[in-house]
N, C-alpha and C positions, 0 to 999 in steps of 0.2 A: 631302553636299548639305547644306550651312549649314541652321542650323533657321530655320522662318518665322515670321516677326511679324506675319501675317495668316491671315483665315479665307478658305478656298475653298469657293465656293459651284457647283453646278450647278443649270441653270434650262435644260431642254429638252423638246422635243416631238419623239414616236418614232410610228408606227404601231403598231397594236395588235400586231401581229406583232415591234416590238423594231426598225424601221429606221427611221436617222435621215434619210437619203437614197436615193434610187433609185441603182443600180449608176451610172449614169452621171454623178451629183450633183445631179441635179433634184429641186427638194423644192415643185414646182407642187401637189403634195396635200395640203402643207402652207399654202400661200399663199392657195389657192384654200376654206381651210376657215372656213364659214359662223362670224360670232361672234369676238370676240376673246379672248383666254386673259386669264381673272380673276387679277390678280396682276403681270402684266407690267408695269405702270409703276411699282408700289411698289417691286418686286423692282429693277429696274435704277436705280431712285432711292438703291435702299441700297446700290450696290457704286461703289468709287471708281476701280477696274482692272477688266483686260480680259484675260485671257490666251485665246487661240485658237488655232488648227491655221490651215496656210496653205491648205487645201482651204476649210475656214470662211473665213476671208478674202477668199479669191477670191471667193465666193459670196455673200459681202453686198458687195462692190464692184460686181457685177452688178445690185442692187436701185436703185432711181429714187432713194431717199435715203439717206444713210449712218444709223441706227438707234442709234447710242451717243453722239448728242451731243460732248460734250467729253472723255468720261470717256478715260482713258490705255487704249492699246490695245498688248497685247506679243502678236505673232506668232511661234510656235513653229517654224520652220523649215529645212529643211538647203538647200535651196535658193535660197531670197529672197536678196538682196542685205542683210546686214546693217548696215543705216543707220536710223536715225530719220528718217520720213517725215512728209510733212503728205499725208494726204488728202482731206479738206473742212472748210472754215468753221476752219482750224487744229486740226485731231484732231492730235493727236499718236500717231504711230504706230511702235512698234519692231520689229523682227525679233530675235528671239533665236534662237541654235544649240541650246540646250540647256537642259533643263530646270532644271535647277541653275544658268544662266545666269536663267533666268528669277525663279527664286526669289530671290537675290543682286540683282537688279533692284529686284524688287516689295520687298525688304526695305529697300535704298535710297531707294525713293520714298516710305516711309511708308504704303504700301500698308495700308488696315485690313479691306476686304471682296472679294476678287476671284473675278470672275463667273469658272467656267473652261467654255469652249465648243468642242468637235466633239467626234466618237468617239475620236479618237487622243488628244488632250491629256485628254479626261475619264478615259479607260482609264491614261494613264501616269501623272496624277495621284491617282489610284485607287492605284496600284500602290505612289505613294512615299508614301503617306498625308498628301496635303495635299488631301482633299475634309474638308468638315465635315455639307455636308446636301446632299441634291438633292430638285428637285423635275422631277420629270418627267409631262408631259402628256400622255396617248394619245391620239391622233387616230382617230373611228373609221374606219379602212381597214384594209386588209388589202393589202401591197404584194407579199408571196410572196418577193420578192427585193431585195435591197440593201447600203447600208452598215448594219452592225448599230452599235448605240448602245454593246452590252455583247460579249464576247468575251474570249478570251485577256488575259490584263494582263500588259503587256512584266515581265518579270524573273522570277523563282521568290519567289512567296509563301510564306511559310512557316504561313499560314491562310487560312481564308476571309474576305472582308470582310463583315462583318457590320452588318446595319442594325436601328434601330428606327424602325417607323413612326408614325409623329406623326400623318399623316392622311390619308386618300382619300375619294373621292368625284366624283359627277358635278358637271360646270361645264357652262356654256353651250356650245352647240349638241353636247349629248351626248360632250364630252370627258370624260376620266375624267385628274385630277389627284391624283395620289401624293407625296406628303411625308415624307421619310427623313433620319433624322442617322445618320454612322457611329458606329457603339461603336466606342469606343476601351478 
């Protein structure tokens, strides 16, 4: 895989027990949470590209409105047609087949700060050393089962992925927000 010319950032919510969605992909426990996550607007304004997985993309398409404005989106998928598509309001969406292709496309586009979203994409990017920092907001709910944010990373890793805690604390609605940087 070619070297990247951009930084990768995770901004994601989980249940207290570490799930990003129910087993069926439902996230009503997240969308029904009272209060807004502080930092959402600032974070989204700071990124210039987004890389997400197919399941995340399909979930976002079910929302009442496209939440990413005109930020270019790459969808990592082996099943969607690999074509550039327009979602809403001229939104640029491009399907890529591999993480190596995504890195190449982001480099060619002059990406600077890339939002990495979706459990499989986050794990693949961690394994490929493409994540610079993570903001994880824990919603005060236990799901008991679901789609985990973390788990086995693809490929064999020579060592643990070490994180440095930048901050952690309670925010609105009883949520806990943790900020980490990846130690290299």
